[in-house]
MMTF fields as JSON, N, C-alpha, C and O atoms, coordinates in Angstrom:
{
  "mmtfVersion": "1.0.0",
  "mmtfProducer": "UNKNOWN",
  "numBonds": 351,
  "numAtoms": 352,
  "numGroups": 88,
  "numChains": 1,
  "numModels": 1,
  "chainsPerModel": [1],
  "groupsPerChain": [88],
  "chainIdList": ["A"],
  "bondAtomList": [4, 2, 8, 6, 12, 10, 16, 14, 20, 18, 24, 22, 28, 26, 32, 30, 36, 34, 40, 38, 44, 42, 48, 46, 52, 50, 56, 54, 60, 58, 64, 62, 68, 66, 72, 70, 76, 74, 80, 78, 84, 82, 88, 86, 92, 90, 96, 94, 100, 98, 104, 102, 108, 106, 112, 110, 116, 114, 120, 118, 124, 122, 128, 126, 132, 130, 136, 134, 140, 138, 144, 142, 148, 146, 152, 150, 156, 154, 160, 158, 164, 162, 168, 166, 172, 170, 176, 174, 180, 178, 184, 182, 188, 186, 192, 190, 196, 194, 200, 198, 204, 202, 208, 206, 212, 210, 216, 214, 220, 218, 224, 222, 228, 226, 232, 230, 236, 234, 240, 238, 244, 242, 248, 246, 252, 250, 256, 254, 260, 258, 264, 262, 268, 266, 272, 270, 276, 274, 280, 278, 284, 282, 288, 286, 292, 290, 296, 294, 300, 298, 304, 302, 308, 306, 312, 310, 316, 314, 320, 318, 324, 322, 328, 326, 332, 330, 336, 334, 340, 338, 344, 342, 348, 346],
  "bondOrderList": [1, 1, 1, 1, 1, 1, 1, 1, 1, 1, 1, 1, 1, 1, 1, 1, 1, 1, 1, 1, 1, 1, 1, 1, 1, 1, 1, 1, 1, 1, 1, 1, 1, 1, 1, 1, 1, 1, 1, 1, 1, 1, 1, 1, 1, 1, 1, 1, 1, 1, 1, 1, 1, 1, 1, 1, 1, 1, 1, 1, 1, 1, 1, 1, 1, 1, 1, 1, 1, 1, 1, 1, 1, 1, 1, 1, 1, 1, 1, 1, 1, 1, 1, 1, 1, 1, 1],
  "groupList": [{"groupName": "MET", "atomNameList": ["N", "CA", "C", "O"], "elementList": ["N", "C", "C", "O"], "formalChargeList": [0, 0, 0, 0], "bondAtomList": [1, 0, 2, 1, 3, 2], "bondOrderList": [1, 1, 2], "singleLetterCode": "M", "chemCompType": "L-PEPTIDE LINKING"}, {"groupName": "ARG", "atomNameList": ["N", "CA", "C", "O"], "elementList": ["N", "C", "C", "O"], "formalChargeList": [0, 0, 0, 0], "bondAtomList": [1, 0, 2, 1, 3, 2], "bondOrderList": [1, 1, 2], "singleLetterCode": "R", "chemCompType": "L-PEPTIDE LINKING"}, {"groupName": "GLY", "atomNameList": ["N", "CA", "C", "O"], "elementList": ["N", "C", "C", "O"], "formalChargeList": [0, 0, 0, 0], "bondAtomList": [1, 0, 2, 1, 3, 2], "bondOrderList": [1, 1, 2], "singleLetterCode": "G", "chemCompType": "PEPTIDE LINKING"}, {"groupName": "GLU", "atomNameList": ["N", "CA", "C", "O"], "elementList": ["N", "C", "C", "O"], "formalChargeList": [0, 0, 0, 0], "bondAtomList": [1, 0, 2, 1, 3, 2], "bondOrderList": [1, 1, 2], "singleLetterCode": "E", "chemCompType": "L-PEPTIDE LINKING"}, {"groupName": "PRO", "atomNameList": ["N", "CA", "C", "O"], "elementList": ["N", "C", "C", "O"], "formalChargeList": [0, 0, 0, 0], "bondAtomList": [1, 0, 2, 1, 3, 2], "bondOrderList": [1, 1, 2], "singleLetterCode": "P", "chemCompType": "L-PEPTIDE LINKING"}, {"groupName": "VAL", "atomNameList": ["N", "CA", "C", "O"], "elementList": ["N", "C", "C", "O"], "formalChargeList": [0, 0, 0, 0], "bondAtomList": [1, 0, 2, 1, 3, 2], "bondOrderList": [1, 1, 2], "singleLetterCode": "V", "chemCompType": "L-PEPTIDE LINKING"}, {"groupName": "ALA", "atomNameList": ["N", "CA", "C", "O"], "elementList": ["N", "C", "C", "O"], "formalChargeList": [0, 0, 0, 0], "bondAtomList": [1, 0, 2, 1, 3, 2], "bondOrderList": [1, 1, 2], "singleLetterCode": "A", "chemCompType": "L-PEPTIDE LINKING"}, {"groupName": "LEU", "atomNameList": ["N", "CA", "C", "O"], "elementList": ["N", "C", "C", "O"], "formalChargeList": [0, 0, 0, 0], "bondAtomList": [1, 0, 2, 1, 3, 2], "bondOrderList": [1, 1, 2], "singleLetterCode": "L", "chemCompType": "L-PEPTIDE LINKING"}, {"groupName": "THR", "atomNameList": ["N", "CA", "C", "O"], "elementList": ["N", "C", "C", "O"], "formalChargeList": [0, 0, 0, 0], "bondAtomList": [1, 0, 2, 1, 3, 2], "bondOrderList": [1, 1, 2], "singleLetterCode": "T", "chemCompType": "L-PEPTIDE LINKING"}, {"groupName": "PHE", "atomNameList": ["N", "CA", "C", "O"], "elementList": ["N", "C", "C", "O"], "formalChargeList": [0, 0, 0, 0], "bondAtomList": [1, 0, 2, 1, 3, 2], "bondOrderList": [1, 1, 2], "singleLetterCode": "F", "chemCompType": "L-PEPTIDE LINKING"}, {"groupName": "SER", "atomNameList": ["N", "CA", "C", "O"], "elementList": ["N", "C", "C", "O"], "formalChargeList": [0, 0, 0, 0], "bondAtomList": [1, 0, 2, 1, 3, 2], "bondOrderList": [1, 1, 2], "singleLetterCode": "S", "chemCompType": "L-PEPTIDE LINKING"}, {"groupName": "GLN", "atomNameList": ["N", "CA", "C", "O"], "elementList": ["N", "C", "C", "O"], "formalChargeList": [0, 0, 0, 0], "bondAtomList": [1, 0, 2, 1, 3, 2], "bondOrderList": [1, 1, 2], "singleLetterCode": "Q", "chemCompType": "L-PEPTIDE LINKING"}, {"groupName": "TRP", "atomNameList": ["N", "CA", "C", "O"], "elementList": ["N", "C", "C", "O"], "formalChargeList": [0, 0, 0, 0], "bondAtomList": [1, 0, 2, 1, 3, 2], "bondOrderList": [1, 1, 2], "singleLetterCode": "W", "chemCompType": "L-PEPTIDE LINKING"}, {"groupName": "TYR", "atomNameList": ["N", "CA", "C", "O"], "elementList": ["N", "C", "C", "O"], "formalChargeList": [0, 0, 0, 0], "bondAtomList": [1, 0, 2, 1, 3, 2], "bondOrderList": [1, 1, 2], "singleLetterCode": "Y", "chemCompType": "L-PEPTIDE LINKING"}, {"groupName": "ASP", "atomNameList": ["N", "CA", "C", "O"], "elementList": ["N", "C", "C", "O"], "formalChargeList": [0, 0, 0, 0], "bondAtomList": [1, 0, 2, 1, 3, 2], "bondOrderList": [1, 1, 2], "singleLetterCode": "D", "chemCompType": "L-PEPTIDE LINKING"}, {"groupName": "HIS", "atomNameList": ["N", "CA", "C", "O"], "elementList": ["N", "C", "C", "O"], "formalChargeList": [0, 0, 0, 0], "bondAtomList": [1, 0, 2, 1, 3, 2], "bondOrderList": [1, 1, 2], "singleLetterCode": "H", "chemCompType": "L-PEPTIDE LINKING"}, {"groupName": "ASN", "atomNameList": ["N", "CA", "C", "O"], "elementList": ["N", "C", "C", "O"], "formalChargeList": [0, 0, 0, 0], "bondAtomList": [1, 0, 2, 1, 3, 2], "bondOrderList": [1, 1, 2], "singleLetterCode": "N", "chemCompType": "L-PEPTIDE LINKING"}, {"groupName": "LYS", "atomNameList": ["N", "CA", "C", "O"], "elementList": ["N", "C", "C", "O"], "formalChargeList": [0, 0, 0, 0], "bondAtomList": [1, 0, 2, 1, 3, 2], "bondOrderList": [1, 1, 2], "singleLetterCode": "K", "chemCompType": "L-PEPTIDE LINKING"}],
  "groupTypeList": [0, 1, 2, 3, 4, 5, 6, 7, 8, 4, 1, 3, 9, 10, 7, 7, 6, 8, 7, 6, 2, 11, 4, 2, 1, 5, 9, 8, 1, 6, 11, 7, 7, 3, 1, 5, 12, 2, 6, 3, 13, 13, 14, 3, 15, 5, 5, 14, 5, 15, 5, 6, 16, 7, 1, 15, 17, 7, 2, 14, 3, 6, 2, 11, 6, 7, 5, 11, 8, 5, 1, 2, 5, 2, 13, 1, 9, 10, 4, 4, 6, 8, 10, 1, 6, 6, 16, 5],
  "groupIdList": [1, 2, 3, 4, 5, 6, 7, 8, 9, 10, 11, 12, 13, 14, 15, 16, 17, 18, 19, 20, 21, 22, 23, 24, 25, 26, 27, 28, 29, 30, 31, 32, 33, 34, 35, 36, 37, 38, 39, 40, 41, 42, 43, 44, 45, 46, 47, 48, 49, 50, 51, 52, 53, 54, 55, 56, 57, 58, 59, 60, 61, 62, 63, 64, 65, 66, 67, 68, 69, 70, 71, 72, 73, 74, 75, 76, 77, 78, 79, 80, 81, 82, 83, 84, 85, 86, 87, 88],
  "secStructList": [7, 6, 6, 1, 7, 7, 7, 7, 7, 1, 2, 2, 2, 2, 2, 2, 2, 2, 2, 6, 1, 1, 1, 1, 7, 7, 3, 3, 2, 2, 2, 2, 2, 2, 2, 2, 6, 6, 6, 1, 7, 7, 7, 6, 2, 2, 2, 2, 2, 2, 2, 2, 2, 2, 2, 2, 6, 6, 7, 6, 6, 6, 6, 6, 1, 1, 3, 3, 3, 3, 6, 6, 6, 3, 3, 3, 3, 7, 7, 7, 1, 2, 2, 2, 2, 6, 6, 7],
  "xCoordList": [0.725, 0.277, 0.701, -0.118, 1.813, 3.203, 3.409, 4.16, 2.582, 1.926, 1.124, 0.957, 0.379, -0.822, -2.575, -2.695, -3.214, -4.344, -5.081, -5.261, -5.524, -6.34, -7.5, -7.288, -8.638, -10.177, -9.674, -9.032, -10.122, -10.399, -12.091, -12.683, -12.387, -13.718, -13.303, -12.249, -13.922, -13.227, -12.959, -12.291, -13.615, -13.213, -11.762, -11.033, -11.649, -10.318, -9.005, -7.931, -9.931, -8.856, -8.403, -7.28, -9.98, -9.088, -8.179, -7.455, -8.352, -7.707, -5.878, -4.959, -6.069, -4.16, -4.016, -3.4, -4.53, -4.072, -3.796, -3.187, -4.267, -4.129, -3.248, -2.735, -2.77, -1.524, -0.257, 0.805, -0.983, 0.687, 1.248, 2.308, 0.086, 0.722, 1.191, 1.837, 1.267, 2.835, 3.212, 2.734, 4.167, 4.655, 5.788, 6.948, 5.344, 6.08, 5.287, 5.25, 4.593, 3.815, 2.51, 1.495, 2.577, 1.315, 0.302, 0.474, -0.998, -2.126, -3.168, -3.348, -3.577, -4.257, -5.838, -5.991, -6.659, -7.842, -8.506, -8.676, -8.819, -10.039, -9.092, -9.755, -7.554, -7.148, -7.76, -8.537, -7.213, -8.333, -9.495, -9.675, -10.423, -11.892, -12.02, -12.66, -11.023, -11.682, -11.541, -12.233, -10.205, -9.86, -10.981, -11.713, -10.741, -11.526, -13.161, -13.748, -13.931, -15.367, -15.737, -16.901, -14.85, -15.385, -16.713, -16.662, -17.276, -18.096, -19.1, -19.721, -19.051, -20.226, -19.955, -21.02, -19.556, -18.924, -18.431, -17.401, -18.914, -18.035, -17.581, -16.581, -17.563, -16.375, -15.802, -16.138, -14.463, -13.053, -12.805, -11.704, -13.713, -13.76, -13.793, -13.319, -14.494, -14.528, -13.358, -13.197, -11.899, -11.063, -9.891, -9.324, -9.999, -9.706, -10.172, -9.328, -11.729, -12.175, -11.819, -11.879, -11.546, -10.868, -9.619, -9.193, -9.04, -7.28, -7.5, -6.638, -8.316, -8.069, -8.579, -8.004, -9.518, -10.117, -9.155, -8.992, -8.522, -7.497, -6.095, -5.428, -5.117, -4.334, -4.195, -3.169, -5.823, -6.078, -6.269, -5.457, -7.201, -6.54, -5.399, -5.418, -4.288, -3.077, -1.9, -0.72, -2.828, -2.065, -1.553, -0.538, -2.173, -2.053, -0.355, 0.067, -0.05, 1.869, 2.151, 2.393, 2.09, 2.622, 1.531, 1.635, 0.382, -0.125, -0.221, -1.361, 0.242, 0.916, 1.943, 1.991, 3.345, 4.088, 3.662, 4.488, 2.571, 2.618, 2.023, 2.344, 1.088, -0.261, 0.139, -0.199, 0.779, 1.232, 0.634, 0.068, 0.418, 0.009, 0.699, 1.598, 0.786, 1.667, 1.043, 0.38, 1.061, 0.205, 0.279, 1.101, -1.609, -2.045, -1.199, -0.624, -1.175, -1.453, -2.359, -3.42, -1.947, -2.652, -1.719, -1.298, -1.709, -1.805, -0.405, -0.627, 0.391, 1.427, 1.374, 0.88, 1.737, 2.217, 3.52, 3.931, 4.665, 5.65, 6.656, 7.613, 6.374, 6.806, 8.161, 9.166, 8.261, 8.83, 10.145, 10.139, 11.505, 12.911, 13.275, 14.332, 12.815, 13.307, 12.764, 13.371, 11.945, 11.151, 11.408, 11.329, 12.051, 13.063, 14.011, 14.056, 15.162, 16.457, 16.273, 16.795, 15.776, 15.243, 15.077, 15.367, 14.321, 14.246, 15.197, 14.925, 16.162, 17.205, 18.429, 19.198],
  "yCoordList": [-0.874, -0.589, 1.112, 2.022, 1.244, 2.081, 3.197, 2.917, 4.825, 5.583, 5.455, 6.31, 3.865, 4.743, 5.432, 5.366, 5.756, 6.043, 5.104, 3.917, 5.812, 4.262, 5.758, 6.886, 4.975, 4.99, 5.031, 4.203, 6.09, 6.074, 6.698, 7.624, 6.326, 7.327, 8.306, 8.898, 8.479, 10.442, 10.185, 10.838, 9.183, 9.002, 7.68, 7.354, 7.41, 6.231, 7.645, 7.836, 8.291, 9.375, 10.499, 10.929, 10.919, 11.54, 10.614, 11.166, 9.52, 8.328, 8.541, 8.938, 7.96, 8.342, 9.476, 9.886, 10.279, 12.054, 12.473, 13.504, 11.629, 12.201, 11.312, 11.713, 10.186, 9.593, 9.34, 8.724, 10.212, 10.214, 12.115, 12.74, 12.351, 13.896, 13.808, 14.819, 12.96, 12.893, 11.963, 11.144, 11.469, 9.778, 9.342, 9.752, 8.7, 8.316, 7.937, 6.863, 9.174, 8.986, 8.247, 8.562, 7.166, 6.221, 6.807, 6.999, 6.986, 7.586, 5.853, 4.79, 6.238, 4.822, 5.171, 5.958, 4.594, 4.138, 5.602, 6.578, 5.503, 6.911, 8.268, 9.191, 8.406, 9.065, 9.431, 10.375, 8.289, 8.431, 8.195, 8.351, 7.916, 8.306, 9.826, 10.574, 10.205, 10.832, 12.628, 13.645, 12.219, 12.821, 13.082, 14.019, 11.712, 11.041, 10.957, 11.022, 10.824, 10.099, 11.301, 11.681, 12.081, 13.388, 12.595, 11.646, 13.128, 12.957, 11.652, 11.035, 11.403, 10.876, 9.151, 8.535, 8.856, 7.548, 6.937, 7.339, 6.312, 5.596, 4.154, 3.918, 3.499, 1.945, 2.112, 2.228, 2.15, 1.8, 0.67, 0.507, -0.08, -1.324, -0.647, -1.022, 0.241, 0.875, 1.378, 1.583, 1.898, 2.337, 0.595, 0.344, 0.201, -1.108, -1.534, -1.854, -1.499, -1.651, -0.704, -1.289, 0.316, 1.324, 1.353, 1.748, 0.859, 0.915, -0.731, -0.969, -1.417, -3.058, -2.672, -3.211, -1.861, -1.603, -0.428, -0.378, 0.538, 1.111, 0.834, 1.775, -0.642, -1.231, -2.476, -2.949, -2.871, -3.418, -2.61, -3.002, -1.544, -0.892, -0.129, 0.251, 0.252, 0.209, -1.034, -0.921, -2.216, -3.432, -4.07, -3.682, -4.971, -5.623, -5.741, -6.152, -5.546, -5.638, -4.318, -4.085, -3.349, -2.379, -0.836, 0.389, -1.985, -1.05, -2.193, -2.353, -2.53, -3.286, -2.696, -2.484, -2.291, -1.435, 0.104, 0.79, 0.644, 2.104, 2.358, 3.375, 1.499, 2.247, 0.599, -0.478, 0.696, -0.061, -0.19, 0.864, -1.217, -1.486, -1.546, -2.352, -0.68, -1.125, -1.833, -1.155, -2.502, -3.738, -3.225, -3.14, -2.984, -2.624, -1.287, -0.903, -0.357, 1.394, 1.721, 2.302, 1.322, 2.073, 1.395, 0.291, 2.996, 2.17, 3.785, 4.981, 3.265, 4.765, 4.736, 3.687, 5.599, 5.483, 5.768, 6.786, 4.909, 4.584, 4.986, 4.301, 5.73, 6.061, 5.593, 5.779, 5.052, 3.783, 4.535, 5.745, 3.719, 4.14, 4.559, 5.19, 4.427, 4.251, 5.791, 6.64, 6.006, 7.885, 9.032, 10.236, 7.607, 8.963, 9.753, 10.981, 8.522, 8.799, 9.491, 10.601, 9.164, 9.624, 11.453, 12.097, 12.094, 13.082, 13.477, 14.099, 13.11, 14.171, 14.547, 15.28],
  "zCoordList": [0.01, -0.211, -0.165, -0.295, -0.001, -0.004, -1.144, -2.078, -1.097, -1.164, -2.237, -3.107, -2.153, -2.557, -1.777, -0.554, -2.242, -1.193, -0.479, -0.751, 0.544, 1.556, 2.193, 2.638, 1.918, 2.323, 3.904, 4.551, 4.2, 5.67, 6.374, 5.819, 7.041, 7.827, 8.287, 8.053, 8.808, 9.482, 11.134, 11.936, 11.27, 12.966, 12.528, 13.464, 11.921, 11.13, 11.403, 11.973, 10.622, 10.634, 11.638, 11.902, 12.235, 13.289, 14.567, 15.396, 14.508, 15.142, 14.981, 15.697, 13.47, 13.308, 13.472, 14.455, 12.579, 13.186, 14.278, 14.56, 15.009, 16.544, 16.931, 17.977, 16.564, 17.127, 16.021, 16.1, 14.84, 14.779, 15.019, 14.978, 15.217, 15.839, 16.655, 16.927, 17.415, 18.644, 18.517, 19.301, 17.617, 17.262, 18.525, 18.569, 19.216, 19.989, 21.188, 21.791, 21.424, 22.686, 22.856, 22.234, 23.796, 23.542, 24.858, 26.061, 23.754, 24.139, 24.842, 24.249, 26.117, 26.489, 25.772, 24.838, 26.271, 25.355, 25.84, 25.109, 27.189, 27.306, 26.684, 26.21, 26.676, 25.872, 24.716, 24.574, 23.503, 22.876, 22.733, 21.525, 23.183, 23.158, 23.24, 22.501, 24.649, 24.216, 23.382, 23.435, 22.641, 21.694, 20.639, 20.321, 20.23, 18.847, 18.95, 17.87, 20.09, 20.158, 21.06, 20.927, 22.095, 23.041, 24.311, 25.094, 24.111, 25.371, 25.157, 26.023, 23.544, 22.359, 23.089, 23.043, 23.306, 23.729, 25.039, 25.58, 25.357, 27.483, 26.477, 27.155, 25.848, 26.313, 25.415, 24.236, 26.124, 25.366, 24.527, 24.0, 24.378, 23.394, 21.202, 20.129, 21.625, 20.068, 20.002, 18.799, 20.867, 20.229, 19.462, 18.398, 20.182, 19.983, 18.424, 17.586, 18.107, 17.298, 16.091, 15.009, 16.04, 15.229, 14.751, 13.665, 15.748, 15.708, 14.666, 13.82, 14.795, 14.168, 12.655, 11.709, 12.442, 11.181, 10.483, 9.264, 11.443, 10.757, 10.789, 10.359, 11.343, 10.973, 9.809, 9.319, 9.524, 8.708, 7.236, 6.398, 6.757, 5.76, 5.411, 4.24, 6.16, 6.627, 6.013, 5.682, 6.044, 5.588, 6.709, 7.288, 7.017, 8.31, 8.799, 9.88, 8.343, 8.378, 8.931, 10.115, 7.833, 8.255, 8.819, 8.753, 9.436, 10.222, 11.534, 11.971, 11.811, 13.272, 14.025, 15.237, 12.499, 12.769, 13.037, 13.64, 12.682, 12.758, 13.943, 14.559, 14.437, 15.304, 16.186, 15.695, 17.315, 18.006, 19.026, 19.316, 19.957, 21.193, 21.889, 21.651, 23.347, 24.474, 25.461, 26.247, 25.559, 26.28, 28.392, 29.304, 28.059, 29.661, 29.702, 30.72, 28.021, 28.57, 27.39, 27.618, 25.883, 25.032, 23.652, 23.305, 23.077, 21.588, 20.806, 20.621, 20.666, 19.906, 18.774, 18.36, 17.842, 16.623, 16.348, 16.906, 15.334, 15.258, 13.821, 13.461, 13.415, 11.912, 11.333, 12.02, 10.23, 9.984, 9.9, 9.672, 10.113, 10.71, 9.222, 9.212, 8.187, 6.458, 6.425, 5.772, 6.94, 6.123, 6.619, 6.374, 8.113, 9.016, 8.625, 8.556, 8.242, 7.197, 6.278, 6.171, 5.734, 4.449, 4.193, 3.185, 5.942, 5.483, 6.533, 7.56, 6.213, 7.187, 6.621, 7.243]
}
């Protein structure tokens, strides 16, 4: 999928933008729920479902590498090392 457009829902885009906006920062499910869904939702499971959908759309392997699970805490965005090195 590298270089190809990926169709995301507005929520998926907002989730990705939130994570990618601060690469390496770990967001708890509650923080993501508040930032992406606001007071509209109370079930943190919705975050897990959207992360899974986002990873699938990014390509399961690439998605797992980009959107990482931090066990017992939440999720973080980890940009690929090659893109960081190419921009230096």
